[in-house]
C-alpha positions in Angstrom: -3.0 -18.1 -13.5 -3.1 -14.3 -13.2 -3.2 -12.6 -9.8 -3.5 -8.9 -9.0 -2.6 -7.5 -5.6 -3.5 -4.0 -4.2 -0.9 -3.0 -1.6 1.0 -0.4 0.3 4.6 -0.6 1.6 6.0 -2.6 4.5 3.0 -4.8 5.3 2.0 -5.0 1.7 5.5 -6.2 0.6 5.5 -8.9 3.2 2.0 -10.0 2.1 3.1 -10.0 -1.6 6.2 -12.1 -0.8 3.7 -14.6 0.7 1.5 -14.5 -2.3 4.5 -15.2 -4.5 5.4 -18.2 -2.3 1.9 -19.5 -2.6 1.7 -19.1 -6.4 5.3 -19.2 -7.7 4.3 -19.7 -11.3 1.5 -17.1 -11.5 1.5 -13.9 -13.5 1.6 -11.5 -10.5 0.7 -7.8 -10.9 1.1 -5.6 -7.8 -0.8 -2.3 -7.9 1.0 -0.1 -5.4 0.0 3.1 -3.6 1.8 6.2 -4.7 0.0 8.8 -2.6 2.9 8.6 -0.1 5.2 9.9 -2.7 7.1 13.1 -2.0 9.8 15.4 -3.5 12.8 15.9 -1.3 16.0 17.8 -2.3 14.7 17.9 -5.8 14.3 14.1 -6.0 11.0 12.2 -6.4 10.7 9.6 -3.7 8.2 6.7 -3.9 8.4 5.0 -0.5 5.8 2.2 -1.1 7.1 1.3 -4.6 10.7 1.2 -3.4 9.8 -0.9 -0.3 8.0 -3.3 -2.5 10.8 -3.4 -5.1 13.6 -3.9 -2.6 11.7 -6.5 -0.6 10.7 -8.7 -3.6 14.1 -8.2 -5.1 16.0 -9.3 -2.0 17.6 -5.9 -1.3 15.6 -4.6 1.6 16.7 -4.1 5.3 14.7 -6.9 6.9 15.1 -5.6 10.4 13.7 -2.1 9.6 11.3 -3.5 7.0 12.1 -0.6 4.6 15.2 0.8 2.9 18.3 -0.9 1.6 20.2 -3.7 3.3 23.7 -2.4 4.2 22.6 1.2 4.0 24.8 4.1 5.0 23.8 7.8 5.7 26.8 10.0 4.8 24.9 12.2 2.4 22.2 12.7 5.1 24.8 13.6 7.6 26.5 16.1 5.2 23.2 17.7 4.4 22.6 18.2 8.1 26.0 19.9 8.4 24.9 22.3 5.8 21.7 22.9 7.7 19.6 21.8 4.7 16.0 20.9 5.4 14.0 18.7 5.6 16.3 16.9 8.1 13.5 14.7 9.4 13.4 12.4 6.3 16.6 10.6 5.7 17.7 9.4 2.2 20.2 6.6 2.5 23.3 6.6 0.3 22.2 3.5 -1.7 18.6 4.5 -1.8 19.7 7.9 -3.2 20.7 6.2 -6.5 17.2 4.9 -7.0 15.7 8.4 -6.5 18.3 10.0 -8.8 17.5 7.5 -11.6 13.8 7.9 -11.1 13.9 11.7 -11.2 16.0 11.8 -14.3 13.7 9.6 -16.2 10.6 11.5 -15.0 12.2 14.8 -16.0 12.9 13.2 -19.4 9.2 12.7 -19.8 8.7 9.0 -19.1 5.6 8.1 -17.1 6.0 6.6 -13.6 4.8 3.2 -14.8 7.6 3.0 -17.4 10.2 4.4 -14.9 9.1 1.7 -12.3 9.5 -1.0 -15.0 13.0 0.3 -15.7 14.0 0.2 -12.1 12.5 -3.2 -11.6 14.5 -4.6 -14.6 17.4 -4.6 -12.1 15.6 -5.9 -9.0 13.0 -8.3 -10.4 15.0 -9.7 -13.4 14.8 -13.2 -11.9 11.0 -13.1 -11.7 9.8 -12.1 -15.1 6.2 -12.9 -14.2 6.2 -10.3 -11.4 5.5 -6.7 -12.2 5.0 -3.6 -10.1 2.4 -1.0 -11.2 2.0 2.4 -9.6 -1.7 3.0 -9.0 -1.5 6.1 -11.2 1.1 7.9 -13.5 -0.3 11.2 -12.2 1.1 13.1 -9.2 -1.1 12.4 -6.2 -0.2 13.1 -2.5 -2.0 12.5 0.7 -2.0 15.5 3.1 -3.2 15.2 6.7 -5.0 18.1 8.3 -4.0 18.8 12.0 -4.7 21.5 14.5 -2.5 24.7 14.3 -3.3 27.5 16.8 -1.0 29.8 14.8 -3.1 29.5 11.6 -6.1 31.8 11.0 -8.2 28.7 10.4 -6.8 26.9 13.4 -5.7 24.1 11.1 -3.0 23.2 8.6 -2.3 20.4 6.2 1.0 18.5 6.2 2.2 15.9 3.8 1.6 12.4 5.1 5.3 11.7 5.3 5.7 14.7 7.7 2.7 13.5 9.7 4.1 9.9 10.0 7.9 10.4 10.0 8.4 13.7 11.7 5.3 13.9 13.9 5.0 10.1 14.5 1.3 10.4 14.0 0.9 12.1 17.4 -1.4 15.0 16.4 -5.0 14.1 16.0 -5.8 13.7 12.3 -8.8 16.0 11.6 -9.2 15.5 7.9 -7.4 14.3 4.8 -6.7 15.9 1.4 -5.7 13.8 -1.6 -4.0 16.4 -3.7 -4.4 15.7 -7.5 -6.7 12.8 -7.1 -9.6 14.3 -9.0 -7.5 14.6 -12.1 -5.7 11.2 -11.8 -6.3 8.1 -13.8 -5.2 4.5 -13.4 -1.6 4.0 -14.6 -0.9 2.0 -17.8 -1.6 -1.6 -17.2 -3.7 -1.3 -14.0 -7.2 -1.8 -15.4 -5.9 -4.6 -17.7 -4.4 -6.3 -14.7 -7.8 -6.2 -13.0 -9.8 -7.3 -16.1 -7.5 -10.3 -16.8 -7.0 -11.5 -13.3 -8.2 -14.9 -12.0 -7.8 -13.6 -8.4 -7.6 -10.2 -6.9 -6.2 -9.7 -3.4 -6.3 -6.6 -1.2 -3.3 -6.7 1.1 -3.6 -6.0 4.9 -2.2 -2.5 4.3 -3.4 0.7 5.9 -7.0 1.1 4.7 -6.9 4.9 4.9 -3.5 5.9 3.4 -2.5 2.8 1.5 -5.5 1.0 0.1 -7.8 4.0 0.3 -5.8 6.1 -2.3 -5.7 3.1 -4.7 -9.5 2.7 -4.5 -9.9 6.5 -4.8 -8.2 6.7 -8.2 -11.0 7.5 -10.6 -12.1 4.4 -12.4 -10.1 1.9 -10.3 -12.8 0.9 -7.9 -15.2 0.5 -10.8 -12.7 -1.8 -12.4 -12.7 -3.9 -9.3 -16.5 -4.1 -9.2 -16.7 -5.1 -12.9 -14.0 -7.8 -13.0 -15.0 -11.4 -13.2 -12.3 -12.4 -10.7 -13.1 -12.9 -7.0 -11.8 -10.1 -4.8 -10.5 -11.0 -1.3 -9.5 -8.5 1.3 -7.3 -9.2 4.3 -7.5 -7.3 7.6 -4.4 -5.5 9.0 -6.3 -4.9 12.2 -5.9 -7.9 14.6 -7.8 -8.0 17.9 -8.5 -4.3 17.8 -5.1 -3.0 16.9 -3.0 -2.6 13.7 -0.1 -5.0 13.3 2.0 -2.3 11.6 1.7 1.4 11.2 -0.8 3.9 12.5 -4.2 2.9 11.1 -5.7 3.4 14.6 -4.8 7.1 14.4 -6.4 7.6 11.0 -9.5 5.3 10.9 -11.4 7.6 13.4 -10.8 10.5 11.0 -13.0 8.7 8.3 -15.5 7.5 10.9 -14.4 3.9 11.0 -14.0 2.0 14.2 -10.6 0.4 14.8 -11.7 -3.2 14.3 -11.4 -5.9 11.7 -15.1 -6.1 11.2 -15.5 -2.3 10.8 -12.8 -2.2 8.1 -14.5 -5.0 6.3 -17.7 -3.1 6.3 -15.8 0.0 5.2 -14.7 -1.9 2.0 -18.1 -3.5 1.7 -19.3 -6.4 -0.4 -19.5 -6.3 -4.2 -23.1 -7.5 -3.8 -23.7 -4.0 -2.5 -21.7 -0.9 -3.4 -18.4 -2.3 -2.1 -15.4 -4.2 -3.6 -15.2 -7.5 -1.7 -16.3 -11.0 -2.4 -14.6 -12.3 0.8 -13.2 -10.6 3.9 -10.5 -12.4 5.9 -9.9 -11.6 9.6 -7.5 -13.0 12.1 -8.7 -15.9 14.3 -8.6 -13.4 17.2 -11.6 -11.7 15.5 -13.5 -14.9 14.7 -16.5 -13.9 16.8 -17.3 -11.2 14.2 -17.5 -13.7 11.2 -21.2 -14.7 11.6 -22.4 -11.1 12.1 -20.6 -9.9 9.0 -22.1 -12.8 7.0 -25.5 -11.9 8.4 -24.9 -8.3 7.1 -24.1 -9.6 3.6 -20.3 -9.6 3.7 -18.8 -13.1 3.2 -16.1 -13.6 5.9 -13.8 -16.1 7.4 -11.0 -16.1 9.9 -7.4 -17.4 9.7 -4.1 -17.0 11.4 -3.0 -13.7 9.7 0.4 -13.3 11.4 2.9 -12.9 8.5 5.8 -14.4 10.4 7.2 -15.9 7.2 6.3 -16.1 3.5 5.2 -19.7 4.2 2.8 -18.6 6.9 1.3 -15.9 4.6 1.0 -18.4 1.8 -1.0 -20.7 4.0 -3.7 -18.1 4.8 -3.8 -16.8 1.2 -4.4 -20.3 -0.1 -7.1 -20.9 2.5 -8.9 -17.7 1.4 -8.5 -18.5 -2.3 -10.0 -22.0 -1.8 -13.0 -20.3 -0.1 -13.8 -18.5 -3.3 -13.1 -21.6 -5.5 -9.6 -20.7 -6.7 -7.0 -23.5 -6.4 
């Protein structure tokens, strides 16, 4: 069995761990958002890829949900003593090694997909049927437009990491710019993973800055629509609020209500112009199921709390059975 997962970072990695628990023998390809990537201190940092890699490889900090277990911050502290910016984004000492290796390989001319495979040869060596694929080998970055009274236009764009980590998503998000997206293409292996899949799962990651960029890569959404595999999406909005992250700060920016049903409509059914064959909401939103079905989007509800990989595996298997996949 071949499964493809579209996912972001923290929530996406928890979801993928549950998928692996549900289907331990499947060929599992995880297509990961790279529009959060940023260059800091001359190093290329890929937060979602690294969170996915560390989590699935057993090296993540489970309490924080990101970064390395047993991390220390001596380099960050020393940079602060030098007064080097940016000081708002901390690179841990163990994490720093990953970024050094990645940057060296990228500078040597290797594409991000090959670099990711090289890094994963350490972390995922015990699971040879699991591979991580960046959504694109091209450089794409999400920038959020916020108000700036000191700018002639009254606005300025900041990298998503600055908006999220430094500003804690407090300024109103007025618009979004995906730098480099028009010239991007799916990374090596991405379209093949979609074409050969028996099942495709869209993780309950942020629909604006995690799943949104993946679907925006030219040719990728078309690949989803043309595949013969059923496509199932899972809501990260439960009872009107995101379980993780700041989707509630960004959905209004794209004109989508902060609700599970609205996000399902945003993705849309494949029978129309969308990408879904089934939309799964939490039981807290079960009252919206019938209306979505009446609107042409197949939907069910389940307990979507990802307390353990076993709990996630249960609702993934329930959804897969709904589309006829054992």
